[in-house]
N, C-alpha and C positions, 0 to 999 in steps of 0.2 A: 035059538033063531040067530041069525047071523045079519050084520049089516053092511051094506054097502061101504068100503073105504073110502073117505073123504080125499077129492082131490087136492093135489099139492102143488098143481102146475099152477105157474103166474100165467094171469091172463095176457097174451101177445100185446105187445106195444101199439098205441093208434097208429096207422100208417097216414101221414099226413099229404095232402096234395101239395103242389107247387104254391100256390097262392098262401096255404097254410106256413110253410113253410118259411116263406119269405117274411110272413108278418111276425110268427112264431121268434126269427131270429132278433126282434126287437121287444118283445115282450115276454118273451119264455125260450130263451136259445139252445137250453139243454135238450128241449123237445125236438128241436132242427137238425139238432149236432147227432143225434142219437140215432135220429131218422136216417142220416146219411148211410148208417151200415146196411139199411135195405136198400138204398139206391142214392149213389153218388154222383147223378146227374147235375153238373154246375151250370148249364148252357143258359137257362133261363134267367137266373140272377145276375151273370155277366152280361147278358144282352142288356137288361134292363139298368145295371150301369154305366154302359157303352151309350146307351141311348142320352141318359140324363147328362152324362160328362159332354156328350158332341152338342145339346141343347146349351149348356153351361157357356162352353165354347163359342158358339154362334151368338150369343148374349154379348160374350167380350168382344167379339168382333164388331157387333153392331154400336155396342155403347162406347168403347173406348178405341179399336182399330188396331190393326197388327202395326202399322207403321209406327204409332205410339209406343206401342207396347216394345217395339224394336229399340227403340230410342230409348227408353226408360229400362231396358236390360244393358245397353251400352254405357249408360251413365251410370250403373253400379261398378263399373271397373273404369279406374282412371287412364291406365294404360291404353284400353281399348279407345276410351272417346278421346285422349290425346292425338292419338294417330288418326283417327277419323277427321279431326279437326284441321290437321295439318295438309289433308286432301286437296288438291282443288276442286271447286264446285262441282264440276260433271262429274270426277271420280267419287264425292262424297254422295252424290245421289245416287250413282250406280251402286255403290255399297249399300246404301241403305235399302235400294230395292231388294237387292239379293239377301239382306237381311230379314227383310218383310216378308219376302215371299218363303225362307226356311221357316221363320216363326209360325207363319199360317199353316204350312204344309204340316210341319210337324205337331202342331197344335191340333189340326185336325185327322190325324192318324196316331192320335195319342192312345187311344182303346187296344191298339196292337201291340205298344210298347208297355201298357197294363198288363195285357195278357201274359208277355216273355216275364215280364216282374213276378207274376202270380205262379208261373210256373218254377221260376226260379226259387221263390220263396218257400213253395210247397215241397221243392227236392230239399233244401237245407231242412228245413223243419221237419220233415219225414226221416232224414238220415237222423236228426239229433234225438229224435223218439224212438226209433226204433233200434240203433246201434249204442244210442246212450241211456236210454231209460227202459229199454226191454219190451218197447210198444211192437205190435204188429199192425200198422198202419200201411193198406197200399197206397199207390199214389195220388189214383183217382180220389179216393176218399181225401188224401191229405188236401189235394188241390179244390175239392168242394170247399172243405174247410176254409182256406184261404179265400176262395171268391164270397162265400155267404156272410163270412166276417165284415167284408167289404162293402155290406149293404148301407152302412151308415152313410158312406161316402155320399150317398145319393141326397140325404137330408145335407150335408155341406152343399152339395152343388146347387139345390134348389134354393138354400139360404143363399148363396152367392148370387143366384139368378136374380132373387125378388130385390134384393140390397142393390144390385146394379140398375136394374129399371127403376127402381123407386129414387136412387141419386141421380139417374140421367133425367126423369121427369121434374123433380125438384129444381134441377141444374146445381146441384151441390156435388156435382160427380169430380174429382180430381185427378184427370186423366194421366197426369205426369207423375203422381205419386202413386197410381196403381201399380199392382206386384201380380202379376200372373201365378207368380209360385207360392204368393200367400195371401190370397185373395178375400178371405174372410176372417173377419176379427175373432177367431176360435182360439188364439195362442198368444204368449205375450209379444213373440217376435215380430207381430202385426203392427205392432205401437213404437217398434224401433225402426232406427235408420239402418238398413240392410249394406251400407257401405263403410260403417264405424269400425265395427268389430265382426267380421265375417264369422268367426268359430263361435263368439257370443250368441249372435244372432243365429246361428243355425244350431245351437243347443237349445235356445228358447222356443225355436220352432217347434222341438219334440214335445214341447209341453203343450199339445192341441187335445182338445177335449175329443175331437173324433178320433185321432190317432190313440189316445189311450183307451178309448170304446174298442177299438178295433183289436188291440193287444188283448184286452180282456175277453173278449168275445173268441179271439184265436185259441188263447187258453183253455177256455171252457170247450172248445170244439176238441182239440186235442184230449181233452181229460175226459171227455165223454165217450171216445174212442180208443180208450187205453185204460190201464190200470194206475196212471199216473194222476197223484192228487193234483187237484185243481189249481191251489196256489202254488205247488212246483211249475205246474204247466205254465201258467200265467209268468213266472218269473223267467222260464227259461225261453218263452217267446220276446220278454221283455229284455233281457239279456242282449238276444241276437239285434234286436231296434238298437238298445245303444249302443252297440259295436258299431253298426249301419251308421248310425247318426255321426259317434264320434270322428268316425271316418272321413264322412263326407264334408263334415264340418272342418276338419284339419286340412283337407285338398282345398277347400274354398278359401281357407285363410292362406295356404302356399300361394297359392295363383292369383291372390288379389292385389 
């Protein structure tokens, strides 16, 4: 008598729908990032991020106003504030209109700049893992990893929307203290004076709950698509972020 050989093939991994990939990014990220090997489309999560970001910007526009935001940004620089105060009233008003228009337009087109930042990040990390760690990750998959790991930023934006609306309704919103670049209390820098020590402020802003979450997710994503260990992948991503953060904090200090 002969018996049929037992199959040693592993079952094919479950193919995830787009909603399932988005949901699993928060609950089981390895499933989402592994599924990117099958389909590296990143348009849906990016569209979701862009829409929520624009709603957040609209909320800022309604609750705080871009004229006030422009004044707050100018007040961060002693030299800019001093130069503006020296202008005649008509020229000062003109400068404020220009600054307000620029800030408003820049804010509403920010998803375009976010997309460019995603592209650059994907290229840098693809090079890091492929050339430095022997991975073979295509650019589109690297881009998908970068976009999906950014989904927690939606929660940050929603938190900002709720806090702004609640503060506006209760009358407790301090518009003059609002910082559009750090609008949610998820890092130590939120509670610091941004004009006192800009380098320390910049480094403190790096200790953000959602940024750390993004770094961990991105490390998991690249580990799931290569033979690089998860801890090593997270360390590589964190290293690049630290380099970028130190550089931007140093530039802010130099121009303060």
